[in-house]
C-alpha positions in Angstrom: 115.4 55.1 48.5 112.1 54.9 46.5 111.5 54.9 43.3 108.1 55.3 41.2 107.3 53.9 37.5 104.2 52.6 35.6 103.9 48.6 33.6 107.3 47.6 32.2 106.4 46.1 28.6 107.5 42.6 29.1 104.6 40.8 27.4 104.9 42.6 23.4 101.6 42.0 21.3 102.7 45.2 19.0 101.4 47.8 21.3 105.9 48.1 21.9 106.7 48.8 18.4 108.8 51.5 19.2 110.6 49.5 22.2 114.3 49.6 21.3 115.7 45.6 20.5 118.1 45.7 23.6 114.7 46.6 26.5 112.8 43.8 25.0 115.4 41.2 24.5 116.2 42.5 28.2 112.9 41.3 29.3 112.7 38.0 28.3 116.1 37.2 29.2 116.0 38.2 32.7 115.7 34.6 34.5 114.9 34.2 38.0 117.8 32.6 40.4 116.0 29.6 40.1 116.6 29.9 36.7 113.0 30.3 36.1 112.4 33.6 33.2 110.5 35.9 34.5 109.0 37.1 31.3 106.9 33.8 31.1 105.6 33.2 34.4 103.8 36.9 34.5 104.2 40.7 33.4 107.1 42.8 34.3 105.4 46.3 36.0 107.9 48.5 36.4 107.6 49.7 39.8 108.9 51.8 43.6 110.4 50.0 46.1 112.1 50.5 49.7 114.5 49.3 51.3 114.1 47.5 54.8 115.8 45.8 56.9 118.3 45.2 54.0 115.2 43.7 51.9 113.4 44.8 49.4 109.0 45.9 49.8 107.4 47.3 45.9 104.0 48.5 46.0 101.6 46.0 45.0 98.0 46.7 44.2 98.5 49.0 46.6 99.8 46.1 49.0 103.6 46.9 50.2 104.8 43.6 49.8 108.6 42.1 51.2 110.3 40.5 48.5 111.5 37.6 48.6 115.9 36.8 48.5 115.8 33.9 46.2 113.3 36.3 43.7 116.1 39.2 43.2 118.1 39.4 40.2 121.1 41.5 40.5 123.5 40.0 37.9 121.5 41.1 34.5 122.0 44.8 35.0 119.1 47.3 34.3 118.4 48.9 30.9 115.1 51.0 32.0 116.8 52.1 34.8 113.8 51.9 37.1 113.1 48.7 39.2 111.0 45.6 37.8 109.3 43.4 39.4 107.4 40.0 38.1 104.3 38.9 40.3 101.9 36.2 39.5 98.7 35.9 41.4 97.5 32.2 42.5 94.9 31.0 45.1 94.2 34.3 46.4 98.0 35.2 46.8 100.3 37.2 45.1 103.7 35.3 44.1 106.0 37.9 43.6 109.3 35.6 41.4 111.5 38.4 40.2 112.8 42.0 40.9 115.4 43.9 38.8 116.5 46.4 41.8 116.9 49.8 38.9 120.6 49.9 40.3 121.4 46.0 39.2 124.6 45.9 38.2 
């Protein structure tokens, strides 16, 4: 399955004043399976994704990367209906902190 999208509204600096409160609240509440808030560690990005060999893969900065199982959030629903990935660049590497599939329940 491949889905597409654009940058999601995780960091709100007033540019998303027309975004419903339940969407804002969802972005602020999503936590990784290890309990780390996703929104506080990186911006969320709507993303295309693929499933390969039972693992999720997402394109980040032009390269497909496997989502670590410890970053997959399955139990928070998904009110935007598109996959969202949170990642940071650290020491020249991209670290995926959270990923919510489009059909998360």
